[in-house]
N, C-alpha and C positions, 0 to 999 in steps of 0.2 A: 686555490680554494680547497677547503676541506671537503671530504666526501659528503658530510652532512649538509654543508652549504650548497653543494651541487643539487642534492635531492630537493632541498627547500626551494631553490631557484626554479627547478623544473616544475614543481607544484605551482609556483606562482605564475609561471608562463602558461600553464594549462588552465589558469583561471581559478585556482583554489584559493578561497578566502578564509575558510574555517577548517581547522584540523580537530576532529573529535579524537580524544585520546584517554588512555588510562596509563599512568606512569608504571614502570620506568621505560622510556624509550627516548633515546637522544634526539630523535627527529623533532620532538616537541620543542626543545630549546632552539634548535636551528630554525624551525618554522616561525617561532615567535620573533626571532631576530629579523626574519624576512617579512615581517608585518602580516603574517598569517595568524589569525586569532585561534589560540588553543582553547577548546572547551573540554574541561576535565570532568569525567563522569565517575560514578562510584562502582560501576561494573561494566565489563567489556561489551556485553551485548546491547546495552542501552546506547552506547556510543555508535555502534553499528546501526542500530535502528534510527538514530538521529541522522546519520549520514545517508541512510536509505531514503528517508523522507525529503531531506534537503535536495538530493539528486532528482527525485521524482517531481518535485514542485518548482525547481529552479528553471528559469527561462534559459534557453540556449543550451540545454542538456549539460549542465554542470555536473561534475563528478563528486560524489561524497567521498570523504577520505577518513579512515580511522587507523590509528596506530596504537599498538599495545606492546607490553614487554614480552620477553621470551619465556618459554616454559609455561608456567601456570596461566599467564595472561593470554597466551595464544590458545591454550587449551580451553579456557573459559569463553573465548570468543567464537568457538566453533558453531554454536547454535545460531548466533547472529548472522554469521556468513552463510550458513545453510539457509536461513530465512531469506536473505538477500538473493541467493541463488534461486530459490523457489519462486520468489516474487519478481524476478528479472530486474533487480535494482542495480544501477550502475555505480558500484562502489569500489574504490581502491583500498585494499587492506595492506597495511605496512607493519607486520610484526618485526620486532627486533629479534634477531636470531642468536643462538649461542655463538661464541667465538668459533671461527672456522675450524680450528683443530678439534672441536667438540661437536660440530654440527651433525655428524653422522654416527655418533657414538651412542648406542642404546644404553639406557632408556631415555636419553634426552629427546624432547619433543621437537620434531622437525616439521615446521609449518608447510614447507614446500611439498613434502610428500603427503602429509595428512589432509591438506586442503584441496588436493587435486580434483576430487569428485564433486566439490561444491564451488568451483571457480572456473572461469573461462580460460585463465592461464595462471600458473603458479611457478614463480621463478626466483632464484636467489641472486643477489648481487655478490659476485665473487671477488671483486676488487673495485677501486675507485673508477678506473677507466671504463668499466663496463656499465656504469650507471646510466648514461644517456640512452644506450641501446635497450637495456632492460626496461627502463621507464617508458620508452617509446613503444615497445611491444605491449606493455601492460595497458597504456592509455588507448592504443589502437584497438585492442580487444574490447575494452569497455565502451568505446564510442561507436563501434561498428557492429552491424548485425544485431541479433537479439541482445538487449542490455543484460548486464550481469556483472558480478564481482570479479576482480582480478587481484592477485596477491603478489607482492614483492617483498621478500624477506631480506632484511639488512643485518648481517652478522654484527654483533656489538663491536668487534675490533676493526670494522671497516670505516666507521664514522670519522675517525681522526686521520685517515690516510689522506695524502695530498693528491689532488686531481691535477694531472699534468696538462698544460696548455689551456686554450680558451674553450669555454663551454659552447659547443655548437648544437643548439637544440631549438627546434621549431615545433610549436604545438601540432599534434597529429591531425590528420584529415578525419572528417566525419562524412561518411558516404551514405547515400540512400539508393535502394534498389527498386526498380520498377518492374511491373508484370509483363509477361509475354503478350504482345498484341493479339495474337491468335486466341489465346486463352481468354482475354478480355471480351472479344466478340462472342465467344462461346457462352461465357457466363452471362453476358448481357441478354442473350437470347433466352437463357434459362430463367433469369429473374423477371424479364418482361412477360414470359409465358406462365409464370406461377399464378395459381388461383388463391392460395393462402400463404403468402410469403411472410416469414418472420426474420428479422435482422437481429443478430447476436453480436454485440460489440464488446471487444476485449480491451485490455490495457494498452494494446498497440495503438489504438486510436488516440489515447493520451500522448504517448511518446511521439506520434506523428503530428500532434496538434491538429487532427483532422476533424474537429468537432463540427465545423460549418459544413463540410462535405457530407458527413454522416446525416446531419439534419436534412440537407438538401436531398439526399438519396431517399430517406424515409418519406419525405413529403412528395417527391416525384412519383414514387411507387405506391403511395398510400399504405405503406407497410408498417406494422407495429415493430417497436424496438425493445429489446431487453438487453441487459448488460451482464457480464460477469461481475463479481465483487470487485475485482481489480479494475474493471472498466466502468464501474458506477460513476456517474456524473459526466460521462462522455456524451450523453444525450439528456436534455432537460427532462426531469421526471414529472414536471407539471405540464408537459406537452401532451395533447390529446392522443398521440400515438405511442406514448410510453407505457410499457408493461412493468417497469421497475427492474430490479436486479435479481439475478439468480443467486442461489446459495442453499444452505440447509433450510432456511426459511424463505418463503416466496409468497407473492400475491396470488390470489385466485385467478385474476385475469391473465397472469403469466402462464399458469398451468393450462388454462383453457386454450389459449392461442397457440402455445407450443405444441400441444397434443393434436390440434386439428391442422397444423401446418402441413403443406405438401412440400415446400422448399424452405430450408433454413440456411441463411447466408451468414456465416461467421466471418467477421472482419476484425483483424488485429487481435486474434485470439489463438490459443493453442488447442482448445477443446480438450484440455487435460481433465481426466476424470478424477475427482477427489471426493472425500467424504463431505466436503464443504462447498460443493458446487452443484449446479443444476445439471442433471443428466439429460442428454439429448435422446428423445424418444426414438424407437426403432421404426424402420420403414419409411423414413423421410429421404428426400433428395438433399444431401448436404453439399453446400458450396463453401469451400474453406479458403480463406485468404489469410495468410500468415507471413511474417517476415522470415521465419526459420523453416526451411524445408523438412527439418527433422520432426516437425509437428505433424506433418501430413500422414494420415492413416495410422497415427500412433495409438490413439484410443477410439477415435470415431472415423469410420470409413467415409471418405468423401467421393462424390461422383465427378466433381469439377474442382479445380484448384487454381488459385492465383498466389504467386509468391512475390512479395515485395512490401515495402513500406505502406502502411495503411493509407496515408495521404496520397501517395503516388497511385495506388490502386484505385482509390475513389476518383482521383483526377482523370484517370483513363476511362473509368467505367461510366461516369456520368454522361459524357457526350455520346457514348455508344448507346446508352439507354434512351436519351432524349431523341436520338434519331429513330430508334425502334418505336417509340411512343408518339412520334410525329410532333415532337416538341411540346406536348401537352401533359401536364401532371394528371394522374389518376384522381378521381374523387375519393378522398379519404373519409368522407362523412359517415358512411355506414360502419366502417371499421372503428372510427373514433367513438361513435355512438354506442357500439357494442362494448367497447372497453369501458366507457363511462358507466354503463349500466351494471356490468359485472363488478366494477370497482366499488360502486355505491353499495351494492349488496354485501361485498366482502368487508368494507369498512363498518357497515352496520353490525355485522357479526362481532367485530372486535371492539366496537365503541364502548361496551361496558368495561373492558379492561383499560382502554385508552383514556377513559374519563372517570375511572373508579374513584370513589371518595373513601375507600377503606384504608385502614391503618392496621398493620404495616402497609406501606405504600405499594401500589402496583408499579413494577418497573416500567410497564407500558405507559402508565400515567405520567411518570417522570419524563420519559423520552418524548411523549406527545407534547407536553407542556414546554419542554426544551425546544422542540422544533417550531413551536408556534410563538416563541418568545424572542429567539435570536433573529438577527438579520441574516437569513440563510444565504443570500447571494454573496455576502461578505464573511462567511464562516467556513472553516475547514474542519471536518470532523473525522475521527477514526474510532474504531472499536477495539475491544479486546477479544480474546478467544472465548468460545462457549456462549453463554447466555447473552452477554452484551452484544455480540455480533448478531445473533439470531433475533434478538428483540429489537435491535435498531434498524437493521438493513431493509426490511420490507416496508417500514412505515416512515422512514426519513426520506423525503423527496429532495434529491439533490438538483439544484437549479442551474448552477454554473459549472464550467469545466474545472476539474481538480479541486472540487470542494469537498470531496469525500475520498479518503485514502483507504481503499478496500484491499483486503488480503484474505488468505485462508488456506493456502496449500499445506503449510506445516503448522500453523496456528500456535505460535509461541505465546504462553501466558506472559502478560506484561509488556507486549510489543507496543501497545497503543501509546503509552507514556512517551517513549522515545520518538515515535512518529509525530506526535503533537508538538514536541519541543523542536524537532528538526523542521517541521512545517512552519513554526513561528519564526524561526531564523531565516527561512526562505521567503516567507511572506509576512513580514512584521506588521503590515497594515490589516491583517485578518484576525478575527477571533478564532483561535485554534483550540479545539476541544478533543479530549480523549475520554471515552466511556469505558470504564473498567469495573470489575467485580472484586469482591474481597479476596478471592483466590489470586487474581492477577496482581493486586497491590502487594501481596506477600512476596511476590517474585521481584518486583522492581520498585516498590514504594520508596526505598531509600533515595532513589534518584529524583524524587520530588524536591529534595534538597538541592540537587543540581539546578533545577529550574530557578530556585530562589537565588542561589549563589551566582549563577551565570546570567541572572536578570532576563529570564525567558518567561514572560507572563502568560501562561496558558491557563485554560480552565479545565479542571479535572472533575468529571462527573462519576462518582463512586456509587454503585448499586450494592449496598451491603445487606445481605440477608442472613449473615452468620452461618452460611452453609454453602456448599457447592450444589446449587439447586438443579444443575443439569443432571446430577445423579438421579437414577431412578429409585422409586421407593423399594424397600426391601420386599414387601408383599404386594402382589398385584391388586388385592382388595383393599389396600390402604393407601391413602394419599398424604398421610401425615408422619409416616415413619421413614426416616432417611438414614442412610449410612452415617457412620460417625465422622462427619466432616465439619464439625463446628470450628470455624476459624474466626471467631469474633474478635473485635478490636475497636478502639476509638481512634479512627484515622483522621478525623477533623482535628483532634488534639495534636496528632502527629504533625499535620501540616502547620499548625500554629507554632509548634516547638521548633520547626525548621525555619521559621521566619516568614512563612507564607500566610494566606488567609484560609481558615478552616471553619466550616459551619456544618452542623449536623441537623438534618431535617427529618421530622417524624410525622408531620401533619400535611394533608393534601393542600390545604389553603396556603401553606407556607412555601410550596414548590416554586411558583413563579417569582414571588418576592426574593427568595434566596438566589434564584438564577440571575435576576437583575443585580443583586448585590455582588455576586461573583463576577459578572461581566464588568461592573464598575471598578472592581479591584484590579482586574487585568488591564483595564484602560489606564489605571493609575500606575501600572508597572509592576504589580504584585501578582505572582502566581496564586490561583485560588483552587481549593479542593472543597467541593460540596458533597457531603456524605448523606445519601438518602437511605433510610432504613426501610428496606423493602420486604415483601413477602417471598416465600420460597416458590417462585413461579417456575413451572416446567413446561407450560403450553407454548408452542411456537406455531407460526402460520405455515403449515405444510400441507400440500395437496397431492 
């Protein structure tokens, strides 16, 4: 077997069915011959974003794989790998490297060296015989512990080498780590004794598929639940105990309950402090459950800790809590009633924007109508950086697990398009939506053509205000003078030129009919882009 055939065979044995790629990388041809579908993108980071979403949404913890060329291709991919690192996405990155005699000659770009800080492992293949061991180490890193990307660089002159002997390769183990029983008993006592407990759910609940246990915990303790953006949809947000998701924009009920909490239980989270996450208030008893011990006391000091897979932690914690509570769930009625009261007042404050009849359109009206038009349990949605994230996340109630792809640690503009396409490939039965702005489409809009060419029928919701509206006014006493950020364009026409469905919407009464037409196009197999001309909205729900 040629070295390239060995790599492709290992990918197939590890369950890889799709290879996202940007030419030139010889593994693309070898993978295609092995019946692994190549999906060719127009820029490297879109391929990484697609691999990211495919991995997050695939059952059985499949690994997303992206391959690119040496030199400029590897350089262009850095942002996408850094995003996967920040969002803990299990992705295998396979850059083609320079021939071995040039691999360490400056200024040639060496992926192994340059990607070390944004990967769990970064290793070159030095000859054909080393392939099984190198690939095994990479997949072991990806499948175990905190998810994240790993990199295997294949020098261009390795692919044609002959592999000697039979390929001996078995897919790697996936392990799960459980908590210390003594720590479980200690935490159970703290949670049972809390007067104003708040549960904070992170993305680890998704990876552990611990949605049922999280719901059982909340109902057992009568405790309200909020999530990180990455953990959004881990708990049904139409549940009486839901506070919604944290982020730069939040609900009023989230702020009220988080501030008055005496104990905050973080499950499957890192408590990483970012500009795009909710900060934990001071003076609280923090109970931190995480898969990665490196998270403990990193940003938020905890008084109690559980290390392990979120599902195994909850499996151990629930019986201990039931014993302490005498087998009876607490009455959640008063907490649920308070949440409902605050939520009603908060929504009343925002209803003028959510139902505005003005033109240019309120972006909040567009997103409110979208949420009330689609079949949300069968929809997967994601956002882009800036305004789309902050306008969508507080008001979009996610009902089913993995129906919202949240993110926000490094906030790459244009990330949402690749996530939506990867989601559609992972869950072809779902309506997959990305919400972006006119700044984001300038970064990745060309890859809407990828959706058309690769037959990936997503629905793109574009909020076009001809400006970067998150920018502050020049003068504090002015609300209509913005920095020179006019980035106008006719993006519906662009979508049609690519062979997709494109429609521009300017009137409030046309929002819902346009959404229905866009959904019908995706059901017929055509990617759709709905361009809504919106106001320069800078208000967000922050408390």
